[in-house]
N, C-alpha and C positions, 0 to 999 in steps of 0.2 A: 850209243852215237851221242854226239856231241852235236850242240846246234848249228843252224845251217842262217849265216848273216849272207843279205846282199845289200853291196856298197854302193851308191848311183855320186860318183862325182867325178869332172870331167874335167880338173886338175888330178896330174898321176903324180907330183907327188902327197899330196894330199890321202891317193886316193891308196897308192903304198906305203903308207904308214895306219892304215887306218887296217886295213889289209894286217899287218906285222902287228897291230893293233888288237885286233880279237882273235889270230890264231893263238895270238900267246894266252889268250883268255880260255882255248879249248877247242876255238869256234871253228864250223868248214866256213871258204870266204868262197860268194861269182861278184864279181864287178860286172858293177854298168858304167860306159862312158857321157854317156847321155841318158834323159828322160825316154828314146825311144828303144835305148836296148832295154831300159827298166823292164819298161811293159813290158817287152817277149818274153824276158823273163820272168816275174811274175804270171803271168796267162802262165808258165810252163815249171813253175816251183810252186813250192808255199818254203812262206821264212819264214824260220824265229825272233828276229831283230831285222831291217832295214835300215843301211844309211842311206837320209838322202839329203845330200846339195840339194839346192833352191835356182839358184841361177845354175840354166844350163842350157847347151845347146842342142839347139832339134825340137824336142818335149822338156820341160821346166818340170821343176820337182810339185810348181802348184799343179800343171794338168797330168800331175802324176798320183797323185796326191785324188786329186778324177778321179780317176780310175778306178784310183783304188775301193771312193766311196761310191759309184756305182755298182764295181765288180765283187768286191769283196769288203764292204767297209769294215771288218772287227781285223782286219792287217791296216786301218792305221790304228788303232790301242796297240802297234807292232813296232811302228817306224816312227828312228831318233831322227831328227832332222838337223843335219851337223853347216852350217851357211857364215856368212860373212854376213848376210843381215841384219838389222835390228829382231833378236830372239823372242823380246816382250810383241814385238808385232807377227809372228810368226805364231805368235803361242795362240792370241785373241783370232786371227785369220780360222787358226785347225784346231782347238781346246782337244781331238780324238785324241792327236797322238802326243804318243806316253811322253818326247822328251823335246827341248830343242836346245840347241848346244852350239856355240859361239866359235869361230874359225878366230886360231888354233885352238885343235886342241884338249884341253889335260887329260892326260890316260881318265884317272881318277875318276875326275864328273862321268865320264863314256862310260869307265868301268861300274861306277856306281844308274847308267842310267843304262844302257846294261842287265844288268841284276835287277832292275825294278820291272825291265820291262816282262822280264821272263815271267816273274813273280806275278805279275799282273797277271797272267793270258794260262797257260795249263799251258807249261811244258813240255810235261809230257805227250801232247797233239802232238807237240814238233819231233818228239827225239824217240817215239813210241815205248821209252823206259815207266 
């Protein structure tokens, strides 16, 4: 079974690119276009990795992380923030997230971040392997 990823991104081009990159790495990918949809998916599914933008319509990425902190704190260790904002500021605000990457995303950095997240968490917990 492949790792399951959630991509939360309001920009269609970035969302499609991230899905393509993740699928090339063997991930099963779900998409959410805003924070509200992300929270709905996170309440129904468990994800190996969560790629999360901060500036989103309806519900912000920070609100999604606040929701995770309240409902499933260990999931924050599987969040990779993908943002146009200052990455160092994000790391200071959310020290428990796995990684924070600047847009535009460099594929090698994305893959390294995903592999680090999977190593830091119990990969078997999500794949049944």
